[in-house]
N, C-alpha and C positions, 0 to 999 in steps of 0.2 A: 895454763888453761888457754885454749884457743877460743876467742869470741867470734862467732859467726852469726849472721842473721839473714832471714829471707822474708820476702813478701810472697803471698800465695795468690795465684790467679786460677780460679776455677774454670774448667773447660768441659766440653762434652764428654771427655773420656776420664776425667778426674780433676787434677790440678797441676800447675807448674810451680816449682820452687824457683823464685826469681830473686836474683842478687839485689842487695840494697845496702845502704850504709848501716853499719852496726848500730842498733838502737831504733831504726826506722821500721823494723819488720815485726814479726809475730813473737819473737823470743822475749819473755818477760824478765829482762836482765835485772831490774831492781829486786824483784822477789828471789830470783835465782841466786844472785850474789849474796843477798841477805841470808839465805839458807846456808850457803857454803861458808859464810863468815862465822856461823855458829860453831863450825867444826875445825876451822883453820885460822890461825892468827894472822897469817899473811899469804898472799897468793901473787903469782906472776901471771899476767895475761898478755896475750898477743892478739892484736886486731887482725882478723883474717877474713876479708870479704870473700864471698862465695865464688864459685866458678863463673867464668865469663859466658857460659851457655846455660840457659835455664834447664832444669831437670824436670821432665814430664812424668808425673806419677799417674799412670793409667789404671787406677784401681777399679774403674767401671768395666774394664776389659777382663773377662775371666782368665785369659792367658797370663795376665800380669801376676796373678796370685800363685801361679805354679811354684815360684821360687820362695814363697813366704809361708810361714807356719800359720795355722788357724789363729784368728784373733777374736777376742770377745767383742761383741757388738758395742757394749758400753765403752770399752777402751777406744774403739775406732771412732765412735761418736765424740768422745772427748778430744781426740786428736783433730777431728774435723772442726770442732768448735774452736779449738786453739788456732787453727789455720785461718780462721775468719778475721782475726785481729789484724788491722792495717792491711787488709788484702787489696790487690789490684782489681779494678773493674774489668768486666769481661772484654771491653773494647780497648783498654789501654795497651799501648805498645810495651811489651815486656822486654824487648830486645836491647842488648848492650851494643855499644859501637862495634864490638867484635862480631856480634851476630848480624849486624846490619852491613858489615864489611866497610865500616867507616873508620879505617885505621888511623886517619889523621886526627880523630877525636879521642882516641884511646888514652893517651897520656893525661890530658886534662880531666877526663872522666875518672880515671884511677886516682889522681891527686885529690879531686873534689870529694870522692867517696871516702878516702882515708881521713881527710880533714873533717868531714861531717861526722864520721864514726868517732874520731877523737873528741870532738865537741860534745857529742851525745854522751860519751862515757864520762867526760868531765862534769857534765850537768848532773849525772847520777852520783858524783863524788868518787868515781872509780879511778880517776887519773889526776895527776897534779899538773 
């Protein structure tokens, strides 16, 4: 299983999925892993931080929906409610060193993110 997490930043067009340490974002890992553990005796997981560039979900733009099937409003509302957990503020800088073209910061940024992700997973009892 690949463990990935994102923080969400709402925009005038929808929202951005912003990379973060695994366990710092919107994914409810404790509940998710608890549910999976009911059906699997053991699991192997990989910490996989998201892409170095934020993904902009422009759901308020009608053109964005052309590639997607119709969605029930209740399901969409539930997705938006889940996206509000640990979200970034409107004015917070969402950019990674890669997006800011600060390549000299990238290695330290990556190592810090992996270390924080591992600490978060240990705190949930998911890693030794």
